[in-house]
PyMOL commands that place a pseudoatom at each C-alpha (Angstrom):
pseudoatom trace, name=CA, resn=MET, resi=1, chain=A, elem=C, hetatm=0, pos=[7.019, -7.827, -22.481]
pseudoatom trace, name=CA, resn=SER, resi=2, chain=A, elem=C, hetatm=0, pos=[3.865, -6.438, -20.927]
pseudoatom trace, name=CA, resn=GLU, resi=3, chain=A, elem=C, hetatm=0, pos=[3.564, -5.875, -17.209]
pseudoatom trace, name=CA, resn=GLU, resi=4, chain=A, elem=C, hetatm=0, pos=[1.374, -8.399, -15.396]
pseudoatom trace, name=CA, resn=LYS, resi=5, chain=A, elem=C, hetatm=0, pos=[-1.721, -6.677, -14.038]
pseudoatom trace, name=CA, resn=ILE, resi=6, chain=A, elem=C, hetatm=0, pos=[-3.096, -7.339, -10.569]
pseudoatom trace, name=CA, resn=VAL, resi=7, chain=A, elem=C, hetatm=0, pos=[-6.875, -7.441, -10.940]
pseudoatom trace, name=CA, resn=VAL, resi=8, chain=A, elem=C, hetatm=0, pos=[-8.903, -6.186, -7.988]
pseudoatom trace, name=CA, resn=HIS, resi=9, chain=A, elem=C, hetatm=0, pos=[-12.700, -6.307, -7.885]
pseudoatom trace, name=CA, resn=ILE, resi=10, chain=A, elem=C, hetatm=0, pos=[-14.233, -3.296, -6.132]
pseudoatom trace, name=CA, resn=ASP, resi=11, chain=A, elem=C, hetatm=0, pos=[-17.852, -2.526, -5.280]
pseudoatom trace, name=CA, resn=ILE, resi=12, chain=A, elem=C, hetatm=0, pos=[-19.165, 0.024, -7.775]
pseudoatom trace, name=CA, resn=ASP, resi=13, chain=A, elem=C, hetatm=0, pos=[-20.407, 2.141, -4.847]
pseudoatom trace, name=CA, resn=LEU, resi=14, chain=A, elem=C, hetatm=0, pos=[-16.751, 2.965, -4.070]
pseudoatom trace, name=CA, resn=GLU, resi=15, chain=A, elem=C, hetatm=0, pos=[-15.885, 4.041, -7.623]
pseudoatom trace, name=CA, resn=ASP, resi=16, chain=A, elem=C, hetatm=0, pos=[-15.824, 7.784, -6.834]
pseudoatom trace, name=CA, resn=LEU, resi=17, chain=A, elem=C, hetatm=0, pos=[-13.545, 7.249, -3.819]
pseudoatom trace, name=CA, resn=ILE, resi=18, chain=A, elem=C, hetatm=0, pos=[-10.906, 5.011, -5.410]
pseudoatom trace, name=CA, resn=PRO, resi=19, chain=A, elem=C, hetatm=0, pos=[-8.868, 7.622, -7.368]
pseudoatom trace, name=CA, resn=GLY, resi=20, chain=A, elem=C, hetatm=0, pos=[-8.329, 9.706, -4.211]
pseudoatom trace, name=CA, resn=PHE, resi=21, chain=A, elem=C, hetatm=0, pos=[-7.610, 6.589, -2.183]
pseudoatom trace, name=CA, resn=LEU, resi=22, chain=A, elem=C, hetatm=0, pos=[-4.925, 5.490, -4.655]
pseudoatom trace, name=CA, resn=ASP, resi=23, chain=A, elem=C, hetatm=0, pos=[-3.450, 9.021, -4.835]
pseudoatom trace, name=CA, resn=ASN, resi=24, chain=A, elem=C, hetatm=0, pos=[-3.091, 8.944, -1.056]
pseudoatom trace, name=CA, resn=ARG, resi=25, chain=A, elem=C, hetatm=0, pos=[-1.278, 5.610, -1.276]
pseudoatom trace, name=CA, resn=GLN, resi=26, chain=A, elem=C, hetatm=0, pos=[1.221, 7.199, -3.697]
pseudoatom trace, name=CA, resn=LYS, resi=27, chain=A, elem=C, hetatm=0, pos=[1.802, 9.904, -1.081]
pseudoatom trace, name=CA, resn=ASP, resi=28, chain=A, elem=C, hetatm=0, pos=[2.327, 7.124, 1.459]
pseudoatom trace, name=CA, resn=ILE, resi=29, chain=A, elem=C, hetatm=0, pos=[5.030, 5.638, -0.790]
pseudoatom trace, name=CA, resn=ARG, resi=30, chain=A, elem=C, hetatm=0, pos=[6.860, 8.983, -0.927]
pseudoatom trace, name=CA, resn=ASN, resi=31, chain=A, elem=C, hetatm=0, pos=[6.555, 9.415, 2.849]
pseudoatom trace, name=CA, resn=LEU, resi=32, chain=A, elem=C, hetatm=0, pos=[7.768, 5.855, 3.443]
pseudoatom trace, name=CA, resn=GLU, resi=33, chain=A, elem=C, hetatm=0, pos=[10.788, 6.401, 1.185]
pseudoatom trace, name=CA, resn=SER, resi=34, chain=A, elem=C, hetatm=0, pos=[11.630, 9.629, 3.004]
pseudoatom trace, name=CA, resn=ALA, resi=35, chain=A, elem=C, hetatm=0, pos=[11.255, 7.997, 6.428]
pseudoatom trace, name=CA, resn=LEU, resi=36, chain=A, elem=C, hetatm=0, pos=[13.441, 5.105, 5.272]
pseudoatom trace, name=CA, resn=GLN, resi=37, chain=A, elem=C, hetatm=0, pos=[16.233, 7.501, 4.319]
pseudoatom trace, name=CA, resn=GLU, resi=38, chain=A, elem=C, hetatm=0, pos=[16.072, 8.976, 7.815]
pseudoatom trace, name=CA, resn=ASN, resi=39, chain=A, elem=C, hetatm=0, pos=[15.697, 5.592, 9.584]
pseudoatom trace, name=CA, resn=ASP, resi=40, chain=A, elem=C, hetatm=0, pos=[12.495, 7.006, 11.103]
pseudoatom trace, name=CA, resn=PHE, resi=41, chain=A, elem=C, hetatm=0, pos=[11.011, 3.719, 12.234]
pseudoatom trace, name=CA, resn=GLU, resi=42, chain=A, elem=C, hetatm=0, pos=[8.151, 5.341, 14.159]
pseudoatom trace, name=CA, resn=THR, resi=43, chain=A, elem=C, hetatm=0, pos=[6.869, 7.054, 10.993]
pseudoatom trace, name=CA, resn=LEU, resi=44, chain=A, elem=C, hetatm=0, pos=[7.371, 3.829, 9.037]
pseudoatom trace, name=CA, resn=ARG, resi=45, chain=A, elem=C, hetatm=0, pos=[5.450, 1.886, 11.676]
pseudoatom trace, name=CA, resn=SER, resi=46, chain=A, elem=C, hetatm=0, pos=[2.639, 4.425, 11.719]
pseudoatom trace, name=CA, resn=ILE, resi=47, chain=A, elem=C, hetatm=0, pos=[2.205, 4.494, 7.936]
pseudoatom trace, name=CA, resn=GLY, resi=48, chain=A, elem=C, hetatm=0, pos=[2.423, 0.686, 7.777]
pseudoatom trace, name=CA, resn=HIS, resi=49, chain=A, elem=C, hetatm=0, pos=[-0.230, 0.425, 10.475]
pseudoatom trace, name=CA, resn=ASN, resi=50, chain=A, elem=C, hetatm=0, pos=[-2.480, 2.829, 8.569]
pseudoatom trace, name=CA, resn=LEU, resi=51, chain=A, elem=C, hetatm=0, pos=[-2.031, 0.877, 5.327]
pseudoatom trace, name=CA, resn=LYS, resi=52, chain=A, elem=C, hetatm=0, pos=[-2.862, -2.345, 7.144]
pseudoatom trace, name=CA, resn=GLY, resi=53, chain=A, elem=C, hetatm=0, pos=[-6.098, -0.752, 8.333]
pseudoatom trace, name=CA, resn=VAL, resi=54, chain=A, elem=C, hetatm=0, pos=[-7.343, 0.941, 5.162]
pseudoatom trace, name=CA, resn=GLY, resi=55, chain=A, elem=C, hetatm=0, pos=[-6.554, -1.518, 2.386]
pseudoatom trace, name=CA, resn=GLY, resi=56, chain=A, elem=C, hetatm=0, pos=[-9.148, -4.174, 3.075]
pseudoatom trace, name=CA, resn=GLY, resi=57, chain=A, elem=C, hetatm=0, pos=[-11.967, -1.681, 3.607]
pseudoatom trace, name=CA, resn=TYR, resi=58, chain=A, elem=C, hetatm=0, pos=[-11.617, -0.605, -0.001]
pseudoatom trace, name=CA, resn=GLY, resi=59, chain=A, elem=C, hetatm=0, pos=[-11.051, -4.115, -1.338]
pseudoatom trace, name=CA, resn=PHE, resi=60, chain=A, elem=C, hetatm=0, pos=[-7.253, -3.962, -1.621]
pseudoatom trace, name=CA, resn=SER, resi=61, chain=A, elem=C, hetatm=0, pos=[-6.120, -6.894, 0.516]
pseudoatom trace, name=CA, resn=GLY, resi=62, chain=A, elem=C, hetatm=0, pos=[-2.615, -6.572, -0.979]
pseudoatom trace, name=CA, resn=ILE, resi=63, chain=A, elem=C, hetatm=0, pos=[-2.249, -3.114, 0.575]
pseudoatom trace, name=CA, resn=THR, resi=64, chain=A, elem=C, hetatm=0, pos=[-3.335, -4.532, 3.928]
pseudoatom trace, name=CA, resn=GLU, resi=65, chain=A, elem=C, hetatm=0, pos=[-0.789, -7.357, 3.714]
pseudoatom trace, name=CA, resn=MET, resi=66, chain=A, elem=C, hetatm=0, pos=[2.107, -5.100, 2.710]
pseudoatom trace, name=CA, resn=GLY, resi=67, chain=A, elem=C, hetatm=0, pos=[1.141, -2.529, 5.333]
pseudoatom trace, name=CA, resn=ALA, resi=68, chain=A, elem=C, hetatm=0, pos=[1.313, -5.240, 7.981]
pseudoatom trace, name=CA, resn=GLU, resi=69, chain=A, elem=C, hetatm=0, pos=[4.774, -6.272, 6.759]
pseudoatom trace, name=CA, resn=ILE, resi=70, chain=A, elem=C, hetatm=0, pos=[5.982, -2.651, 6.726]
pseudoatom trace, name=CA, resn=GLU, resi=71, chain=A, elem=C, hetatm=0, pos=[4.703, -2.201, 10.280]
pseudoatom trace, name=CA, resn=LYS, resi=72, chain=A, elem=C, hetatm=0, pos=[6.366, -5.448, 11.381]
pseudoatom trace, name=CA, resn=GLY, resi=73, chain=A, elem=C, hetatm=0, pos=[9.690, -4.476, 9.785]
pseudoatom trace, name=CA, resn=ALA, resi=74, chain=A, elem=C, hetatm=0, pos=[9.566, -1.022, 11.365]
pseudoatom trace, name=CA, resn=LYS, resi=75, chain=A, elem=C, hetatm=0, pos=[8.870, -2.472, 14.815]
pseudoatom trace, name=CA, resn=ALA, resi=76, chain=A, elem=C, hetatm=0, pos=[11.945, -4.673, 14.337]
pseudoatom trace, name=CA, resn=SER, resi=77, chain=A, elem=C, hetatm=0, pos=[14.004, -1.670, 13.120]
pseudoatom trace, name=CA, resn=ASP, resi=78, chain=A, elem=C, hetatm=0, pos=[14.732, -3.652, 9.942]
pseudoatom trace, name=CA, resn=PRO, resi=79, chain=A, elem=C, hetatm=0, pos=[15.222, -1.160, 7.083]
pseudoatom trace, name=CA, resn=GLU, resi=80, chain=A, elem=C, hetatm=0, pos=[15.844, -3.910, 4.515]
pseudoatom trace, name=CA, resn=SER, resi=81, chain=A, elem=C, hetatm=0, pos=[12.507, -5.579, 5.227]
pseudoatom trace, name=CA, resn=VAL, resi=82, chain=A, elem=C, hetatm=0, pos=[10.696, -2.244, 5.141]
pseudoatom trace, name=CA, resn=SER, resi=83, chain=A, elem=C, hetatm=0, pos=[12.410, -1.254, 1.895]
pseudoatom trace, name=CA, resn=ASP, resi=84, chain=A, elem=C, hetatm=0, pos=[11.518, -4.572, 0.236]
pseudoatom trace, name=CA, resn=ASN, resi=85, chain=A, elem=C, hetatm=0, pos=[7.873, -4.151, 1.200]
pseudoatom trace, name=CA, resn=VAL, resi=86, chain=A, elem=C, hetatm=0, pos=[7.757, -0.508, 0.095]
pseudoatom trace, name=CA, resn=LYS, resi=87, chain=A, elem=C, hetatm=0, pos=[9.026, -1.667, -3.307]
pseudoatom trace, name=CA, resn=LYS, resi=88, chain=A, elem=C, hetatm=0, pos=[6.374, -4.406, -3.380]
pseudoatom trace, name=CA, resn=LEU, resi=89, chain=A, elem=C, hetatm=0, pos=[3.695, -1.859, -2.497]
pseudoatom trace, name=CA, resn=SER, resi=90, chain=A, elem=C, hetatm=0, pos=[4.889, 0.513, -5.208]
pseudoatom trace, name=CA, resn=HIS, resi=91, chain=A, elem=C, hetatm=0, pos=[4.836, -2.309, -7.763]
pseudoatom trace, name=CA, resn=TYR, resi=92, chain=A, elem=C, hetatm=0, pos=[1.380, -3.384, -6.587]
pseudoatom trace, name=CA, resn=LEU, resi=93, chain=A, elem=C, hetatm=0, pos=[0.007, 0.141, -6.995]
pseudoatom trace, name=CA, resn=SER, resi=94, chain=A, elem=C, hetatm=0, pos=[1.508, 0.526, -10.471]
pseudoatom trace, name=CA, resn=SER, resi=95, chain=A, elem=C, hetatm=0, pos=[0.159, -2.871, -11.562]
pseudoatom trace, name=CA, resn=VAL, resi=96, chain=A, elem=C, hetatm=0, pos=[-3.331, -2.824, -10.093]
pseudoatom trace, name=CA, resn=GLU, resi=97, chain=A, elem=C, hetatm=0, pos=[-6.265, -2.957, -12.491]
pseudoatom trace, name=CA, resn=ILE, resi=98, chain=A, elem=C, hetatm=0, pos=[-9.648, -2.228, -10.984]
pseudoatom trace, name=CA, resn=ILE, resi=99, chain=A, elem=C, hetatm=0, pos=[-12.864, -3.861, -12.087]
pseudoatom trace, name=CA, resn=TYR, resi=100, chain=A, elem=C, hetatm=0, pos=[-15.974, -2.307, -10.590]
pseudoatom trace, name=CA, resn=ASP, resi=101, chain=A, elem=C, hetatm=0, pos=[-18.671, -4.845, -9.797]
pseudoatom trace, name=CA, resn=GLU, resi=102, chain=A, elem=C, hetatm=0, pos=[-22.400, -4.245, -9.445]
pseudoatom trace, name=CA, resn=VAL, resi=103, chain=A, elem=C, hetatm=0, pos=[-23.701, -5.727, -6.233]
for i in range(1, 103): cmd.bond("trace and resi %d" % i, "trace and resi %d" % (i + 1))
show_as sticks, trace
zoom trace
């Protein structure tokens, strides 16, 4: 069974920036997982807040939505909610397929 791809349309002007942007999101996943193990809700909140802010600017509304949920879960000191959303974010990043559009 093939994995369902999440298609995201991105402005071609951002093409050079996207690989680094996505690499940084993978680092965010690792940092989130580490902070979860330590119940470091301030770090979780901060990373979630950052994700909420950066996703939409690059055309990744899914990152924005999951970042907001991670931030919300961290503010509530709810590790289960944060963990669920970190898993969703990881799945999103591994499933995303980018189509660059000419404007």
